[in-house]
C-alpha positions, -999 to 999 in steps of 0.1 A, spaced: -166 -133 45 -143 -124 74 -153 -97 98 -133 -64 99 -116 -75 132 -107 -109 118 -90 -92 88 -70 -70 112 -62 -99 135 -48 -121 107 -26 -93 94 -14 -86 130 -5 -122 136 14 -127 104 33 -94 108 42 -103 144 55 -137 133 79 -120 107 87 -89 126 123 -97 135 132 -107 100 115 -77 84 133 -53 108 166 -70 102 162 -68 64 153 -31 66 182 -22 89 207 -37 65 197 -6 43 197 18 73 159 23 73 129 11 92 103 -13 77 78 1 52 44 -9 40 37 0 4 2 3 -11 -3 -6 -47 -29 -14 -72 -23 -43 -96 -35 -25 -128 -54 -57 -135 -89 -70 -130 -108 -75 -97 -100 -112 -94 -65 -116 -107 -38 -118 -80 0 -115 -85 29 -129 -67 48 -96 -69 29 -86 -38 27 -101 -3 -11 -95 0 -37 -90 -27 -73 -78 -21 -99 -87 -47 -128 -65 -58 -152 -83 -34 -129 -76 -4 -114 -111 -2 -78 -109 12 -53 -133 -4 -19 -139 12 6 -148 -14 24 -172 10 28 -172 48 61 -154 51 57 -116 49 95 -113 51 99 -130 17 113 -108 -10 86 -96 -35 95 -74 -65 68 -48 -60 85 -15 -53 117 -4 -71 147 -5 -48 125 -6 -17 115 -43 -14 139 -55 13 123 -50 47 89 -40 34 55 -55 29 35 -48 -2 -3 -48 -3 -22 -45 -36 -58 -39 -46 -67 -60 -76 -81 -32 -98 -75 -3 -122 -66 -21 -155 -62 7 -180 -65 35 -155 -54 70 -164 -50 101 -143 -83 112 -157 -103 80 -154 -98 49 -132 -115 28 -158 -141 0 -156 -128 -14 -124 -118 14 -100 -111 5 -63 -143 -7 -46 -155 6 -13 -149 -28 4 -114 -31 -11 -104 3 3 -117 -6 38 -100 -40 37 -67 -25 27 -70 -1 57 -78 -30 81 -50 -52 67 -24 -24 70 -36 -14 105 -28 -50 115 5 -49 98 15 -17 114 7 -29 149 24 -63 143 55 -46 129 56 -19 156 52 9 130 34 42 132 11 48 103 25 79 88 41 87 55 76 77 67 63 41 71 32 37 49 32 50 14 14 45 -19 36 34 -47 34 68 -63 45 85 -30 74 60 -27 84 66 -63 86 103 -54 107 96 -23 80 113 -1 92 95 30 126 113 27 144 81 18 163 87 -15 172 52 -27 164 61 -64 157 92 -85 120 102 -85 99 83 -110 64 92 -100 42 104 -128 43 139 -115 80 140 -110 98 118 -135 131 137 -135 149 113 -159 120 113 -183 121 75 -188 84 72 -187 85 41 -164 64 59 -138 41 50 -110 11 67 -94 -8 38 -77 -36 51 -55 -29 88 -60 -67 92 -61 -94 67 -53 -122 78 -74 -146 83 -45 -160 113 -25 -129 113 -2 -104 113 -31 -122 122 -63 -96 134 -87 -59 132 -95 -41 161 -77 -7 152 -63 -2 189 -52 -33 187 -29 -27 195 7 -64 192 18 -62 154 26 -77 143 -6 -47 125 -20 -52 87 -19 -24 81 4 -37 106 29 -72 91 28 -58 56 33 -36 65 62 -65 82 79 -86 50 75 -56 29 87 -52 49 118 -90 47 124 -87 9 125 -55 9 146 -73 29 172 -104 8 169 -88 -27 172 -55 -24 190 -52 -40 224 
């Protein structure tokens, strides 16, 4: 298995190679690049081409092609100029129970290492303006209003096609679903904290 630094370095290299194209795609929509954090709602080993990068339950990182600027249909109305990273997990998850395959510890750390490399390679600060869970993006929590909110906790049109990926992680850092939490226990807050830890640990 790759070391933590090797995971970071590979993401940094691939992001750097595609930086100009990703920035150009984002600026066509008057925004900066984004990194979106997903779960697949599948099993630990099944990867999907909807995402640029999938992370299996054992921590294996799978790049779904070499070009991170390639369009992937992962995040509604937000795909151009973005990179999508998904944990392979959470089939049948509900806001009360993440089911038989919740995010594993190694998956969470690998996501943080990958996204740290992406942020450095794309020249992005890891904050909620640039790195969001799918649920946060669905709720326009970066201040970019390219669609009406469709997060589970704010489905203003009531269509039911909602998203809440990684709103909680089912571990001690983020034990329960609580999108109103301000104490750092929302999944996105925990993940950004870990990402920034690895940025500071590994950046040149």
